[in-house]
OpenMM code with the backbone's topology and positions (N, CA, C; nanometers):
from openmm import Vec3, app, unit

residues = "MET ASN GLY LEU LEU ARG GLY LYS LEU VAL HIS LEU VAL THR ALA ASN SER GLU THR ASP ALA GLU THR MET ALA ARG TRP SER ARG ASP SER GLU TYR GLN ARG LEU LEU ASP SER ASP PRO ALA ARG PRO LYS SER ALA LYS HIS ALA LYS GLU GLU ILE ALA GLU TRP MET GLU HIS GLU ARG PRO ASP ASN PHE GLY PHE VAL ILE ARG THR LEU ALA GLU ASP ARG LEU ILE GLY PHE VAL GLY LEU GLY GLY ILE ASN TRP PRO ASN GLY ASP GLY PHE VAL GLY ILE GLY ILE GLY GLU ARG LYS ASP GLY ASP LYS GLY TYR GLY THR ASP ALA MET ARG VAL ILE LEU GLN TYR ALA PHE ALA GLU LEU ASN LEU TYR ARG VAL SER LEU ASP VAL PHE GLY GLU ASN ARG ARG ALA ILE ARG SER TYR GLU LYS VAL GLY PHE VAL VAL GLU GLY CYS GLU ARG GLN TYR GLU ASN ARG ASP GLY HIS ARG CYS ASP MET ILE TYR MET GLY ILE LEU HIS GLU GLU TRP GLU ARG GLY GLN LYS GLY".split()
positions = [
    Vec3(-0.5611, -2.9224, 3.8870),
    Vec3(-0.6950, -2.8685, 3.9011),
    Vec3(-0.7911, -2.9778, 3.9492),
    Vec3(-0.7391, -3.0816, 4.0074),
    Vec3(-0.8179, -3.1959, 4.0515),
    Vec3(-0.9441, -3.1533, 4.1254),
    Vec3(-1.0578, -3.1629, 4.0610),
    Vec3(-1.1851, -3.1316, 4.1230),
    Vec3(-1.2283, -2.9870, 4.1158),
    Vec3(-1.1364, -2.8938, 4.0956),
    Vec3(-1.1703, -2.7515, 4.0939),
    Vec3(-1.2663, -2.7173, 3.9807),
    Vec3(-1.2490, -2.7782, 3.8670),
    Vec3(-1.3313, -2.7476, 3.7502),
    Vec3(-1.4246, -2.8635, 3.7157),
    Vec3(-1.4707, -2.9322, 3.8189),
    Vec3(-1.5546, -3.0503, 3.8012),
    Vec3(-1.6866, -3.0299, 3.8747),
    Vec3(-1.7957, -3.0567, 3.8024),
    Vec3(-1.9273, -3.0493, 3.8634),
    Vec3(-1.9852, -3.1879, 3.8825),
    Vec3(-2.1171, -3.1956, 3.8920),
    Vec3(-2.1847, -3.3246, 3.9067),
    Vec3(-2.2067, -3.3931, 3.7722),
    Vec3(-2.2172, -3.3123, 3.6652),
    Vec3(-2.2454, -3.3661, 3.5319),
    Vec3(-2.1359, -3.3373, 3.4296),
    Vec3(-2.0594, -3.2288, 3.4527),
    Vec3(-1.9614, -3.1824, 3.3538),
    Vec3(-1.8292, -3.1459, 3.4200),
    Vec3(-1.7284, -3.1346, 3.3364),
    Vec3(-1.6022, -3.0742, 3.3810),
    Vec3(-1.5582, -2.9759, 3.2739),
    Vec3(-1.4823, -2.8761, 3.3183),
    Vec3(-1.4330, -2.7710, 3.2296),
    Vec3(-1.2864, -2.7969, 3.2030),
    Vec3(-1.2481, -2.7912, 3.0754),
    Vec3(-1.1101, -2.8170, 3.0354),
    Vec3(-1.0683, -2.7173, 2.9285),
    Vec3(-0.9417, -2.7143, 2.9006),
    Vec3(-0.8882, -2.6324, 2.7934),
    Vec3(-0.9317, -2.6905, 2.6590),
    Vec3(-0.9658, -2.6040, 2.5664),
    Vec3(-1.0033, -2.6497, 2.4318),
    Vec3(-0.8818, -2.7075, 2.3608),
    Vec3(-0.9064, -2.8043, 2.2755),
    Vec3(-0.8022, -2.8663, 2.1958),
    Vec3(-0.8351, -2.8405, 2.0487),
    Vec3(-0.7524, -2.7607, 1.9822),
    Vec3(-0.7821, -2.7225, 1.8438),
    Vec3(-0.7848, -2.8427, 1.7497),
    Vec3(-0.7094, -2.9462, 1.7809),
    Vec3(-0.7061, -3.0642, 1.6932),
    Vec3(-0.8336, -3.1464, 1.7030),
    Vec3(-0.8860, -3.1644, 1.8243),
    Vec3(-0.9996, -3.2549, 1.8426),
    Vec3(-1.1346, -3.1839, 1.8523),
    Vec3(-1.1371, -3.0556, 1.8854),
    Vec3(-1.2634, -2.9855, 1.9107),
    Vec3(-1.3136, -2.9029, 1.7925),
    Vec3(-1.2295, -2.8782, 1.6941),
    Vec3(-1.2632, -2.7855, 1.5858),
    Vec3(-1.3849, -2.8281, 1.5046),
    Vec3(-1.3919, -2.9539, 1.4664),
    Vec3(-1.5036, -2.9989, 1.3823),
    Vec3(-1.6370, -2.9840, 1.4559),
    Vec3(-1.6389, -3.0191, 1.5826),
    Vec3(-1.7618, -3.0073, 1.6614),
    Vec3(-1.8033, -2.8614, 1.6737),
    Vec3(-1.7094, -2.7738, 1.7048),
    Vec3(-1.7417, -2.6322, 1.7213),
    Vec3(-1.7834, -2.5692, 1.5884),
    Vec3(-1.7248, -2.6141, 1.4797),
    Vec3(-1.7658, -2.5650, 1.3472),
    Vec3(-1.9092, -2.6095, 1.3178),
    Vec3(-1.9444, -2.7319, 1.3549),
    Vec3(-2.0805, -2.7809, 1.3338),
    Vec3(-2.1807, -2.6942, 1.4107),
    Vec3(-2.1475, -2.6573, 1.5346),
    Vec3(-2.2360, -2.5699, 1.6121),
    Vec3(-2.2593, -2.4383, 1.5394),
    Vec3(-2.1555, -2.3850, 1.4755),
    Vec3(-2.1676, -2.2547, 1.4089),
    Vec3(-2.2621, -2.2603, 1.2897),
    Vec3(-2.2905, -2.3799, 1.2412),
    Vec3(-2.3828, -2.3959, 1.1281),
    Vec3(-2.5281, -2.4104, 1.1736),
    Vec3(-2.5508, -2.4060, 1.3044),
    Vec3(-2.6853, -2.4141, 1.3612),
    Vec3(-2.7311, -2.2715, 1.3909),
    Vec3(-2.8212, -2.2199, 1.3099),
    Vec3(-2.8613, -2.0797, 1.3239),
    Vec3(-2.9298, -2.0511, 1.4576),
    Vec3(-3.0041, -2.1473, 1.5124),
    Vec3(-3.0673, -2.1248, 1.6433),
    Vec3(-2.9608, -2.1057, 1.7506),
    Vec3(-2.8597, -2.1901, 1.7490),
    Vec3(-2.7475, -2.1770, 1.8428),
    Vec3(-2.6819, -2.0396, 1.8268),
    Vec3(-2.6525, -2.0014, 1.7042),
    Vec3(-2.5873, -1.8735, 1.6778),
    Vec3(-2.6717, -1.7565, 1.7272),
    Vec3(-2.8001, -1.7628, 1.7047),
    Vec3(-2.8882, -1.6524, 1.7417),
    Vec3(-2.9085, -1.6418, 1.8921),
    Vec3(-2.9015, -1.7512, 1.9630),
    Vec3(-2.9117, -1.7451, 2.1086),
    Vec3(-2.7801, -1.7002, 2.1718),
    Vec3(-2.6714, -1.7214, 2.0998),
    Vec3(-2.5390, -1.6914, 2.1526),
    Vec3(-2.5098, -1.5423, 2.1577),
    Vec3(-2.5346, -1.4718, 2.0485),
    Vec3(-2.5132, -1.3270, 2.0504),
    Vec3(-2.5897, -1.2584, 1.9378),
    Vec3(-2.5807, -1.1267, 1.9353),
    Vec3(-2.6607, -1.0505, 1.8397),
    Vec3(-2.5894, -1.0277, 1.7064),
    Vec3(-2.4646, -1.0729, 1.6944),
    Vec3(-2.3967, -1.0617, 1.5661),
    Vec3(-2.4673, -1.1497, 1.4626),
    Vec3(-2.4575, -1.1159, 1.3377),
    Vec3(-2.5176, -1.2022, 1.2362),
    Vec3(-2.4584, -1.3431, 1.2422),
    Vec3(-2.5428, -1.4433, 1.2224),
    Vec3(-2.4959, -1.5820, 1.2217),
    Vec3(-2.3919, -1.5972, 1.1111),
    Vec3(-2.2818, -1.6631, 1.1445),
    Vec3(-2.1738, -1.6798, 1.0478),
    Vec3(-2.1151, -1.8200, 1.0618),
    Vec3(-2.1508, -1.9105, 0.9712),
    Vec3(-2.0957, -2.0459, 0.9783),
    Vec3(-1.9437, -2.0436, 0.9625),
    Vec3(-1.8791, -2.1380, 1.0292),
    Vec3(-1.7329, -2.1486, 1.0233),
    Vec3(-1.6944, -2.2858, 0.9707),
    Vec3(-1.5834, -2.2890, 0.9022),
    Vec3(-1.5275, -2.4174, 0.8601),
    Vec3(-1.4494, -2.4764, 0.9774),
    Vec3(-1.4179, -2.6034, 0.9692),
    Vec3(-1.3368, -2.6670, 1.0730),
    Vec3(-1.1993, -2.6008, 1.0796),
    Vec3(-1.1466, -2.5611, 0.9645),
    Vec3(-1.0157, -2.4943, 0.9627),
    Vec3(-1.0222, -2.3618, 1.0379),
    Vec3(-1.1258, -2.2844, 1.0125),
    Vec3(-1.1433, -2.1558, 1.0806),
    Vec3(-1.1620, -2.1783, 1.2311),
    Vec3(-1.2424, -2.2761, 1.2688),
    Vec3(-1.2643, -2.3065, 1.4111),
    Vec3(-1.1336, -2.3486, 1.4766),
    Vec3(-1.0541, -2.4272, 1.4067),
    Vec3(-0.9245, -2.4718, 1.4592),
    Vec3(-0.8337, -2.3521, 1.4850),
    Vec3(-0.8314, -2.2580, 1.3906),
    Vec3(-0.7497, -2.1372, 1.4072),
    Vec3(-0.7985, -2.0529, 1.5252),
    Vec3(-0.9315, -2.0402, 1.5389),
    Vec3(-0.9876, -1.9621, 1.6501),
    Vec3(-0.9549, -2.0250, 1.7845),
    Vec3(-0.9676, -2.1573, 1.7924),
    Vec3(-0.9368, -2.2265, 1.9179),
    Vec3(-0.7890, -2.2084, 1.9525),
    Vec3(-0.7029, -2.2259, 1.8543),
    Vec3(-0.5594, -2.2108, 1.8785),
    Vec3(-0.5277, -2.0693, 1.9274),
    Vec3(-0.5878, -1.9700, 1.8639),
    Vec3(-0.5647, -1.8316, 1.9063),
    Vec3(-0.6200, -1.8073, 2.0459),
    Vec3(-0.7386, -1.8621, 2.0730),
    Vec3(-0.8031, -1.8479, 2.2038),
    Vec3(-0.7137, -1.9054, 2.3135),
    Vec3(-0.6535, -2.0206, 2.2900),
    Vec3(-0.5725, -2.0867, 2.3914),
    Vec3(-0.4304, -2.0302, 2.3997),
    Vec3(-0.3753, -1.9846, 2.2882),
    Vec3(-0.2373, -1.9377, 2.2871),
    Vec3(-0.2224, -1.7921, 2.3269),
    Vec3(-0.3260, -1.7136, 2.3108),
    Vec3(-0.3175, -1.5713, 2.3415),
    Vec3(-0.4038, -1.5363, 2.4615),
    Vec3(-0.3927, -1.6192, 2.5634),
    Vec3(-0.4710, -1.5931, 2.6834),
    Vec3(-0.4313, -1.4579, 2.7406),
    Vec3(-0.5334, -1.3856, 2.7825),
    Vec3(-0.5104, -1.2557, 2.8447),
    Vec3(-0.5371, -1.2706, 2.9940),
    Vec3(-0.4765, -1.1865, 3.0755),
    Vec3(-0.4958, -1.2000, 3.2200),
    Vec3(-0.6369, -1.1672, 3.2667),
    Vec3(-0.7209, -1.1157, 3.1777),
    Vec3(-0.8586, -1.0838, 3.2173),
    Vec3(-0.9601, -1.1777, 3.1525),
    Vec3(-0.9137, -1.2895, 3.0943),
    Vec3(-1.0019, -1.3861, 3.0288),
    Vec3(-0.9638, -1.5287, 3.0660),
    Vec3(-1.0651, -1.6095, 3.0966),
    Vec3(-1.0455, -1.7501, 3.1296),
    Vec3(-1.1509, -1.8297, 3.0543),
    Vec3(-1.1084, -1.9066, 2.9551),
    Vec3(-1.2030, -1.9807, 2.8724),
    Vec3(-1.1834, -2.1304, 2.8819),
    Vec3(-1.2948, -2.2027, 2.8800),
    Vec3(-1.2936, -2.3485, 2.8900),
    Vec3(-1.3992, -2.4064, 2.7961),
    Vec3(-1.3792, -2.5323, 2.7601),
    Vec3(-1.4865, -2.6054, 2.6956),
    Vec3(-1.5518, -2.6931, 2.8017),
    Vec3(-1.6770, -2.7281, 2.7751),
    Vec3(-1.7552, -2.8103, 2.8675),
    Vec3(-1.7614, -2.9511, 2.8111),
    Vec3(-1.7246, -3.0474, 2.8949),
    Vec3(-1.7300, -3.1884, 2.8558),
    Vec3(-1.8120, -3.2651, 2.9594),
    Vec3(-1.8903, -3.3622, 2.9112),
    Vec3(-1.9693, -3.4436, 3.0035),
    Vec3(-1.8757, -3.5326, 3.0847),
    Vec3(-1.9148, -3.5598, 3.2086),
    Vec3(-1.8369, -3.6539, 3.2901),
    Vec3(-1.8580, -3.7966, 3.2419),
    Vec3(-1.9819, -3.8308, 3.2080),
    Vec3(-2.0144, -3.9685, 3.1720),
    Vec3(-1.9401, -4.0171, 3.0479),
    Vec3(-1.9346, -3.9336, 2.9415),
    Vec3(-1.8750, -3.9778, 2.8153),
    Vec3(-1.7543, -3.8955, 2.7734),
    Vec3(-1.7204, -3.7935, 2.8505),
    Vec3(-1.6137, -3.7001, 2.8149),
    Vec3(-1.6385, -3.6409, 2.6763),
    Vec3(-1.7657, -3.6074, 2.6505),
    Vec3(-1.8083, -3.5551, 2.5204),
    Vec3(-1.8149, -3.4034, 2.5259),
    Vec3(-1.7614, -3.3368, 2.4243),
    Vec3(-1.7655, -3.1915, 2.4129),
    Vec3(-1.9087, -3.1461, 2.3876),
    Vec3(-1.9601, -3.0553, 2.4750),
    Vec3(-2.0984, -3.0101, 2.4576),
    Vec3(-2.1124, -2.8581, 2.4570),
    Vec3(-2.0067, -2.7843, 2.4897),
    Vec3(-2.0215, -2.6397, 2.4925),
    Vec3(-1.8955, -2.5697, 2.5381),
    Vec3(-1.9125, -2.4435, 2.5745),
    Vec3(-1.8016, -2.3629, 2.6241),
    Vec3(-1.8532, -2.2717, 2.7344),
    Vec3(-1.7623, -2.2246, 2.8162),
    Vec3(-1.7941, -2.1251, 2.9185),
    Vec3(-1.6676, -2.0450, 2.9443),
    Vec3(-1.6845, -1.9171, 2.9707),
    Vec3(-1.5671, -1.8352, 2.9972),
    Vec3(-1.5992, -1.7128, 3.0788),
    Vec3(-1.4986, -1.6672, 3.1494),
    Vec3(-1.5037, -1.5408, 3.2225),
    Vec3(-1.4173, -1.4430, 3.1457),
    Vec3(-1.4681, -1.3233, 3.1224),
    Vec3(-1.3910, -1.2256, 3.0480),
    Vec3(-1.4111, -1.0861, 3.0994),
    Vec3(-1.3309, -0.9959, 3.0454),
    Vec3(-1.3418, -0.8553, 3.0815),
    Vec3(-1.3255, -0.8314, 3.2303),
    Vec3(-1.2405, -0.9101, 3.2933),
    Vec3(-1.2274, -0.8983, 3.4389),
    Vec3(-1.1597, -0.7670, 3.4748),
    Vec3(-1.2245, -0.6959, 3.5627),
    Vec3(-1.1712, -0.5719, 3.6187),
    Vec3(-1.1182, -0.6086, 3.7569),
    Vec3(-0.9884, -0.6354, 3.7653),
    Vec3(-0.9286, -0.6866, 3.8894),
    Vec3(-0.9450, -0.5922, 4.0082),
    Vec3(-0.9230, -0.4610, 3.9931),
    Vec3(-0.9381, -0.3743, 4.1104),
    Vec3(-1.0781, -0.3790, 4.1723),
    Vec3(-1.1804, -0.3997, 4.0885),
    Vec3(-1.3172, -0.4044, 4.1390),
    Vec3(-1.3692, -0.5458, 4.1611),
    Vec3(-1.2930, -0.6464, 4.1171),
    Vec3(-1.3364, -0.7848, 4.1332),
    Vec3(-1.4609, -0.8172, 4.0544),
    Vec3(-1.4690, -0.7653, 3.9334),
    Vec3(-1.5876, -0.7794, 3.8507),
    Vec3(-1.5526, -0.8517, 3.7215),
    Vec3(-1.6384, -0.9451, 3.6804),
    Vec3(-1.6166, -1.0165, 3.5554),
    Vec3(-1.7480, -1.0474, 3.4871),
    Vec3(-1.7381, -1.0889, 3.3624),
    Vec3(-1.8534, -1.1185, 3.2780),
    Vec3(-1.8435, -1.2646, 3.2365),
    Vec3(-1.9531, -1.3384, 3.2443),
    Vec3(-1.9519, -1.4792, 3.2069),
    Vec3(-2.0348, -1.4997, 3.0800),
    Vec3(-1.9868, -1.5899, 2.9962),
    Vec3(-2.0596, -1.6300, 2.8767),
    Vec3(-2.0585, -1.7815, 2.8676),
    Vec3(-2.1673, -1.8380, 2.8193),
    Vec3(-2.1786, -1.9839, 2.8100),
    Vec3(-2.2591, -2.0197, 2.6856),
    Vec3(-2.2273, -2.1331, 2.6276),
    Vec3(-2.3044, -2.1844, 2.5150),
    Vec3(-2.3039, -2.3359, 2.5169),
    Vec3(-2.4213, -2.3956, 2.5008),
    Vec3(-2.4330, -2.5410, 2.4860),
    Vec3(-2.4622, -2.5650, 2.3382),
    Vec3(-2.3720, -2.6344, 2.2713),
    Vec3(-2.3764, -2.6445, 2.1261),
    Vec3(-2.4772, -2.7395, 2.0669),
    Vec3(-2.5085, -2.8460, 2.1361),
    Vec3(-2.5968, -2.9479, 2.0808),
    Vec3(-2.7378, -2.9327, 2.1374),
    Vec3(-2.8372, -2.9245, 2.0513),
    Vec3(-2.9767, -2.9132, 2.0980),
    Vec3(-3.0168, -3.0306, 2.1856),
    Vec3(-2.9673, -3.1488, 2.1532),
    Vec3(-3.0031, -3.2684, 2.2301),
    Vec3(-2.9533, -3.2610, 2.3742),
    Vec3(-2.8605, -3.1709, 2.4029),
    Vec3(-2.8063, -3.1591, 2.5378),
    Vec3(-2.8778, -3.0525, 2.6206),
    Vec3(-2.9780, -2.9881, 2.5623),
    Vec3(-3.0563, -2.8911, 2.6364),
    Vec3(-3.1471, -2.9601, 2.7368),
    Vec3(-3.1802, -2.8896, 2.8419),
    Vec3(-3.2726, -2.9386, 2.9462),
    Vec3(-3.2239, -3.0651, 3.0161),
    Vec3(-3.0939, -3.0853, 3.0222),
    Vec3(-3.0382, -3.2001, 3.0943),
    Vec3(-2.9566, -3.1562, 3.2156),
    Vec3(-2.9498, -3.0242, 3.2382),
    Vec3(-2.8768, -2.9731, 3.3542),
    Vec3(-2.7298, -2.9452, 3.3298),
    Vec3(-2.6808, -2.9703, 3.2086),
    Vec3(-2.5395, -2.9491, 3.1797),
    Vec3(-2.4986, -2.8013, 3.1932),
    Vec3(-2.5800, -2.7124, 3.1360),
    Vec3(-2.5477, -2.5701, 3.1412),
    Vec3(-2.5509, -2.5161, 3.2834),
    Vec3(-2.6508, -2.5570, 3.3605),
    Vec3(-2.6608, -2.5138, 3.5002),
    Vec3(-2.5409, -2.5635, 3.5792),
    Vec3(-2.5031, -2.6892, 3.5580),
    Vec3(-2.3877, -2.7452, 3.6281),
    Vec3(-2.2592, -2.6724, 3.5880),
    Vec3(-2.2425, -2.6460, 3.4591),
    Vec3(-2.1234, -2.5738, 3.4128),
    Vec3(-2.1181, -2.4336, 3.4723),
    Vec3(-2.2337, -2.3682, 3.4833),
    Vec3(-2.2368, -2.2347, 3.5423),
    Vec3(-2.1995, -2.2409, 3.6906),
    Vec3(-2.2456, -2.3432, 3.7610),
    Vec3(-2.2059, -2.3587, 3.9019),
    Vec3(-2.0541, -2.3739, 3.9137),
    Vec3(-1.9959, -2.4513, 3.8249),
    Vec3(-1.8509, -2.4746, 3.8282),
    Vec3(-1.7745, -2.3454, 3.7993),
    Vec3(-1.8164, -2.2704, 3.6970),
    Vec3(-1.7426, -2.1478, 3.6639),
    Vec3(-1.7605, -2.0427, 3.7723),
    Vec3(-1.8759, -2.0402, 3.8399),
    Vec3(-1.8935, -1.9464, 3.9514),
    Vec3(-1.8058, -1.9861, 4.0693),
    Vec3(-1.7928, -2.1146, 4.0954),
    Vec3(-1.6997, -2.1618, 4.1997),
    Vec3(-1.5588, -2.1123, 4.1684),
    Vec3(-1.5194, -2.1249, 4.0440),
    Vec3(-1.3874, -2.0801, 3.9995),
    Vec3(-1.3752, -1.9282, 4.0141),
    Vec3(-1.4775, -1.8561, 3.9724),
    Vec3(-1.4746, -1.7089, 3.9771),
    Vec3(-1.4632, -1.6571, 4.1199),
    Vec3(-1.5427, -1.7130, 4.2099),
    Vec3(-1.5475, -1.6594, 4.3459),
    Vec3(-1.4427, -1.7204, 4.4385),
    Vec3(-1.4192, -1.8507, 4.4291),
    Vec3(-1.3264, -1.9162, 4.5212),
    Vec3(-1.1812, -1.9107, 4.4736),
    Vec3(-1.1595, -1.9213, 4.3442),
    Vec3(-1.0221, -1.9241, 4.2925),
    Vec3(-0.9727, -1.7859, 4.2502),
    Vec3(-1.0568, -1.7120, 4.1766),
    Vec3(-1.0148, -1.5803, 4.1273),
    Vec3(-1.0478, -1.4677, 4.2252),
    Vec3(-1.1255, -1.4994, 4.3269),
    Vec3(-1.1629, -1.4022, 4.4298),
    Vec3(-1.2388, -1.2826, 4.3733),
    Vec3(-1.3255, -1.3088, 4.2759),
    Vec3(-1.4090, -1.2016, 4.2225),
    Vec3(-1.5202, -1.1690, 4.3216),
    Vec3(-1.5722, -1.0500, 4.3113),
    Vec3(-1.6817, -1.0063, 4.3969),
    Vec3(-1.8165, -1.0136, 4.3251),
    Vec3(-1.8118, -0.9974, 4.1932),
    Vec3(-1.9343, -0.9886, 4.1155),
    Vec3(-1.9133, -1.0527, 3.9788),
    Vec3(-2.0155, -1.1244, 3.9305),
    Vec3(-2.0140, -1.1812, 3.7958),
    Vec3(-2.1443, -1.1407, 3.7281),
    Vec3(-2.1344, -1.0935, 3.6050),
    Vec3(-2.2495, -1.0453, 3.5291),
    Vec3(-2.2650, -1.1251, 3.4002),
    Vec3(-2.3839, -1.1160, 3.3434),
    Vec3(-2.4090, -1.1749, 3.2115),
    Vec3(-2.5244, -1.1005, 3.1468),
    Vec3(-2.5408, -1.1235, 3.0171),
    Vec3(-2.6603, -1.0750, 2.9494),
    Vec3(-2.7204, -1.1902, 2.8703),
    Vec3(-2.8514, -1.1813, 2.8492),
    Vec3(-2.9235, -1.2898, 2.7840),
    Vec3(-3.0443, -1.2304, 2.7126),
    Vec3(-3.0769, -1.2837, 2.5959),
    Vec3(-3.1951, -1.2374, 2.5242),
    Vec3(-3.3194, -1.2740, 2.6035),
    Vec3(-3.4123, -1.1805, 2.6135),
    Vec3(-3.5337, -1.2001, 2.6909),
    Vec3(-3.6154, -1.3198, 2.6468),
    Vec3(-3.6039, -1.3585, 2.5209),
    Vec3(-3.6788, -1.4736, 2.4700),
    Vec3(-3.6165, -1.6076, 2.5090),
    Vec3(-3.4967, -1.6040, 2.5628),
    Vec3(-3.4272, -1.7272, 2.5994),
    Vec3(-3.4643, -1.7661, 2.7435),
    Vec3(-3.5907, -1.8027, 2.7610),
    Vec3(-3.6452, -1.8329, 2.8941),
    Vec3(-3.5713, -1.9484, 2.9616),
    Vec3(-3.5317, -2.0482, 2.8824),
    Vec3(-3.4608, -2.1632, 2.9394),
    Vec3(-3.3298, -2.1192, 3.0047),
    Vec3(-3.2547, -2.0334, 2.9372),
    Vec3(-3.1289, -1.9853, 2.9937),
    Vec3(-3.1542, -1.9001, 3.1181),
    Vec3(-3.2534, -1.8143, 3.1132),
    Vec3(-3.2839, -1.7288, 3.2282),
    Vec3(-3.3170, -1.8149, 3.3499),
    Vec3(-3.3979, -1.9181, 3.3335),
    Vec3(-3.4300, -2.0085, 3.4450),
    Vec3(-3.3042, -2.0752, 3.4994),
    Vec3(-3.2153, -2.1162, 3.4099),
    Vec3(-3.0910, -2.1802, 3.4521),
    Vec3(-3.0058, -2.0834, 3.5344),
    Vec3(-2.9947, -1.9600, 3.4873),
    Vec3(-2.9140, -1.8609, 3.5595),
    Vec3(-2.9747, -1.8306, 3.6966),
    Vec3(-3.1057, -1.8234, 3.7030),
    Vec3(-3.1719, -1.7980, 3.8315),
    Vec3(-3.1480, -1.9138, 3.9285),
    Vec3(-3.1425, -2.0366, 3.8788),
    Vec3(-3.1175, -2.1537, 3.9646),
    Vec3(-2.9848, -2.1428, 4.0382),
    Vec3(-2.8842, -2.0841, 3.9732),
    Vec3(-2.7524, -2.0746, 4.0377),
    Vec3(-2.7340, -1.9445, 4.1143),
    Vec3(-2.8370, -1.8585, 4.1153),
    Vec3(-2.8316, -1.7400, 4.1994),
    Vec3(-2.8278, -1.6053, 4.1304),
    Vec3(-2.8239, -1.6017, 3.9983),
    Vec3(-2.8260, -1.4735, 3.9285),
    Vec3(-2.9609, -1.4052, 3.9493),
    Vec3(-2.9580, -1.2734, 3.9571),
    Vec3(-3.0810, -1.1948, 3.9662),
    Vec3(-3.0844, -1.0955, 3.8503),
    Vec3(-3.2039, -1.0641, 3.8054),
    Vec3(-3.2205, -0.9663, 3.6984),
    Vec3(-3.1871, -0.8285, 3.7543),
    Vec3(-3.1010, -0.7582, 3.6841),
    Vec3(-3.0598, -0.6241, 3.7268),
    Vec3(-3.1090, -0.5152, 3.6328),
    Vec3(-3.1477, -0.5537, 3.5135),
    Vec3(-3.1961, -0.4540, 3.4204),
    Vec3(-3.2379, -0.5150, 3.2881),
    Vec3(-3.2929, -0.4280, 3.2049),
    Vec3(-3.3434, -0.4727, 3.0758),
    Vec3(-3.3233, -0.3601, 2.9751),
    Vec3(-3.2664, -0.3958, 2.8626),
    Vec3(-3.2584, -0.3022, 2.7508),
    Vec3(-3.3715, -0.3421, 2.6561),
    Vec3(-3.4767, -0.2632, 2.6603),
    Vec3(-3.5979, -0.2974, 2.5858),
    Vec3(-3.5755, -0.2920, 2.4353),
    Vec3(-3.6345, -0.3890, 2.3676),
    Vec3(-3.6318, -0.3989, 2.2217),
    Vec3(-3.4901, -0.3832, 2.1656),
    Vec3(-3.3973, -0.4492, 2.2286),
    Vec3(-3.2554, -0.4416, 2.1950),
    Vec3(-3.2238, -0.4951, 2.0563),
    Vec3(-3.2834, -0.6076, 2.0227),
    Vec3(-3.2441, -0.6776, 1.9013),
    Vec3(-3.3602, -0.6877, 1.8033),
    Vec3(-3.3262, -0.6795, 1.6741),
    Vec3(-3.4241, -0.6973, 1.5674),
    Vec3(-3.3862, -0.8224, 1.4895),
    Vec3(-3.4686, -0.9242, 1.5014),
    Vec3(-3.4471, -1.0469, 1.4259),
    Vec3(-3.5760, -1.0835, 1.3558),
    Vec3(-3.5681, -1.0958, 1.2271),
    Vec3(-3.6836, -1.1367, 1.1470),
    Vec3(-3.8030, -1.0438, 1.1675),
    Vec3(-3.7769, -0.9147, 1.1834),
    Vec3(-3.8830, -0.8166, 1.2008),
    Vec3(-3.9459, -0.8163, 1.3387),
    Vec3(-3.8851, -0.8874, 1.4319),
    Vec3(-3.9370, -0.8964, 1.5684),
    Vec3(-3.8310, -0.8424, 1.6645),
    Vec3(-3.8711, -0.7571, 1.7572),
    Vec3(-3.7783, -0.6987, 1.8545),
    Vec3(-3.7819, -0.7802, 1.9834),
    Vec3(-3.6663, -0.7967, 2.0457),
    Vec3(-3.6629, -0.8638, 2.1758),
    Vec3(-3.5684, -0.7906, 2.2698),
    Vec3(-3.5946, -0.8074, 2.3986),
    Vec3(-3.5192, -0.7390, 2.5029),
    Vec3(-3.3870, -0.8094, 2.5312),
    Vec3(-3.2924, -0.7315, 2.5866),
    Vec3(-3.1694, -0.7865, 2.6420),
    Vec3(-3.1814, -0.7736, 2.7929),
    Vec3(-3.1681, -0.8848, 2.8627),
    Vec3(-3.1789, -0.8889, 3.0077),
    Vec3(-3.0377, -0.8932, 3.0664),
    Vec3(-3.0140, -0.8106, 3.1680),
    Vec3(-2.8859, -0.8080, 3.2372),
    Vec3(-2.9032, -0.8706, 3.3747),
    Vec3(-2.8145, -0.9640, 3.4071),
    Vec3(-2.8232, -1.0365, 3.5336),
    Vec3(-2.6877, -1.0336, 3.6022),
    Vec3(-2.6884, -1.0490, 3.7339),
    Vec3(-2.5637, -1.0521, 3.8076),
    Vec3(-2.5776, -1.1330, 3.9350),
    Vec3(-2.4630, -1.1709, 3.9880),
    Vec3(-2.4566, -1.2411, 4.1160),
    Vec3(-2.3361, -1.1881, 4.1923),
    Vec3(-2.3561, -1.1602, 4.3208),
    Vec3(-2.2500, -1.1113, 4.4084),
    Vec3(-2.1916, -1.2277, 4.4870),
    Vec3(-2.0687, -1.2104, 4.5333),
    Vec3(-2.0002, -1.3148, 4.6081),
    Vec3(-2.0846, -1.3655, 4.7250),
    Vec3(-2.1427, -1.2742, 4.8047),
    Vec3(-2.2199, -1.3190, 4.9212),
    Vec3(-2.3473, -1.3933, 4.8802),
    Vec3(-2.4054, -1.3583, 4.7658),
    Vec3(-2.5227, -1.4316, 4.7169),
    Vec3(-2.4830, -1.5730, 4.6766),
    Vec3(-2.3681, -1.5845, 4.6121),
    Vec3(-2.3165, -1.7155, 4.5739),
    Vec3(-2.2876, -1.7990, 4.6988),
    Vec3(-2.2246, -1.7381, 4.7980),
    Vec3(-2.1941, -1.8096, 4.9232),
    Vec3(-2.3205, -1.8611, 4.9907),
    Vec3(-2.4223, -1.7777, 4.9984),
    Vec3(-2.5494, -1.8214, 5.0581),
    Vec3(-2.6059, -1.9422, 4.9837),
    Vec3(-2.5956, -1.9400, 4.8522),
    Vec3(-2.6428, -2.0530, 4.7710),
    Vec3(-2.5638, -2.1804, 4.7959),
    Vec3(-2.4370, -2.1675, 4.8321),
    Vec3(-2.3537, -2.2844, 4.8603),
    Vec3(-2.3963, -2.3517, 4.9902),
    Vec3(-2.4474, -2.2732, 5.0834),
    Vec3(-2.4877, -2.3257, 5.2145),
    Vec3(-2.6279, -2.3829, 5.2120),
    Vec3(-2.7111, -2.3351, 5.1174),
    Vec3(-2.8520, -2.3757, 5.1175),
    Vec3(-2.8820, -2.4796, 5.0237),
] * unit.nanometer
topology = app.Topology()
chain = topology.addChain("A")
for resn in residues:
    res = topology.addResidue(resn, chain)
    for name in ("N", "CA", "C"):
        topology.addAtom(name, app.Element.getBySymbol(name[0]), res)
């Protein structure tokens, strides 16, 4: 995979249950991280549980899912994950999910770079036509990052989530192969 999964700041690699579990378990204990990640209730994990999840994730790969962890190029430090899932091969459609685990790594371009790398993989290697994602409307930083790599807002599920007595929207975004290609040239 020499260079295929490498960006300017990060590279994507297979998770290692032995070395990555403690870090990923620590992320699960950060409620802000958990709440930005998905709408399920925050649920802290032990290192043992994280190790089991990573092992299952890597050993039971499905043909419609491709998951990686994100590591910095400079220090080879684990900072997050990214994956393509739910791929509908006949239609060339997939869903991307990403998470940057450490708050200190926000606003440094790591997530944007990782998204560029996974889109390169999705469109050039897997030959997908379309990649979609969803994001909480309050997560302005993530929305800006997705727009930088070419995603466009396609819809909104108003007042989707109730957290702490406050409702927030779910934003749906997507990028088509030709939109990604145009971004590669410009």
